[in-house]
C-alpha positions, 0 to 999 in steps of 0.5 A: 580718667576724671582729672582735676587738671586741664592738661591732656592725658592719654586715653590709656592712662585715663582708663587705667587710673579710673580702674584702680580700686583705690583713691588717688589724689595728686596735689601740687606744691600749694596743696591744690588738687590736680588729679581726683580719680573716679574712686574718690568721686564715688566715695566723697560725693565730689566731682572732679570738676568741682575740686579742680584747683582747690586746696585739699584743706579747703575741700577737707578742712579737718585735715588741717593739723592732721598727720596727712598735712604733716606728710605733705610737707615732707620729701619721703613716702609716708604711710599714715599710721592706723593707730593715729587715724583709721579714717582721716578722710571723710569718705563713705562707701560708694553711693552712701552719703550718710553711712559710717566712714570707711577705714583707710590705709593712706600713703602720701608719696612725693614726686617731681615731673621735672618742672614742679613738685607734687604729692600723690595721696593713695587711699585704700578701703580696708574696712573689710579687712579690719572687720575680719580682723575684729571678727577673728579677735572676737572669736579668739576672745570668746574661745579664751573666755570659754576656756576659763569656764567650768563646763558643768557648773558655769563658774570659773574653772581651775585654769582661771583660778590659777591665773586669777589667784596669781594676778590678785597675789601680785597686786597684794604684794605690790600694793601691800593689800589684803587678800583671802582664799577660801577652799570649800568642799561639799560634805559627804559627796561620795555618799550623795553620789552613791545614793542619788546617782551621778546625774543628780550629783552633777545637779547638786554641784551646779546648784552649790556653784551657782549659790557660791557665785551669787554670794560673791558680788564684787567684780574682782571676787572669783568663784571657781570649781577647783576640782570634783566637789571642791570649790574655791573663792578668791577675795581681794581686799579682804582680811582674814576676819572679813573672810571668816564672816564671808565664809560663814555666810556662804556656808549658811547660804548653801545649807539654807538651800535645803538640798536633801542628802544621802541617809549615810551623810552626817547632815540631812541636807547638803553642807559645805566645809570651808578653810580660809587663808589670808595673804601674809608678806612674811609667811603666806606670800605664794599661791601654793602657800595660800592653797595649802593653808586654806586646804589645811583649814578645810580638812580641819573643818572636816575632822571637827564634824563638817558644816563649819569654817576654819580659818588658818591659825585656828587649825593648830 
């Protein structure tokens, strides 16, 4: 065993402590090091003879004022919370002198040998465990993110639309802010599919979805595929009149794509009809109410000839 104390120990205990796959430090009542095992030597680049009798806080000055110092004044075993410090000791992988610190689980345990008081500090390398946890969290986050994306168009799907609308509605209610919702439908899309086929129909849906997403530039704006050929846009901090202007820009932008339509369609190129509704704390203060009002505007736009915007209140 590599000991920082001159007192003899049995060969068996020496061998056992050097085989332990964790760092072991024992300090006396004055916080002077009396034991420093092989694990500590390889990860601290400090030999046992070098630290023998030294104050732990002279060897590791950054521990002053830390949770480790607090634990060394107690009379109960203490585990240093990961939330407070992932790497309290400046330790690195064995043989590495300039690599990243290893993540540590640290426990400080007081004990007496019948004559004096000591503390044992146990340090375990949990970097691999944390790396696996991070990988699992990243994987879970990636799966969650994919579950919110429409597989065909690449924009948000109906599931994410529901989550986002609920979130933004609660925020508008809490802060008394504005919120607008656009419901959009590709005009005469069945005729498009009948004429060009479903594969080209999918291409049309994707082109319109990407054009819509490109028009929503603020981070909180949401473009979503609501279902089939219907799309939606959630516009936080947007009044009804601002939403009308934005909806007109979206309608014009899609029309300007010049995507050829079926001869049976009312227009020679692909167009959108758009309904707009805005949060009102007295009348439109639920997600279902907003969707219903925007849908009414959308179908009013259809009845009025398509390729137009109707705001809630216009369609009375």
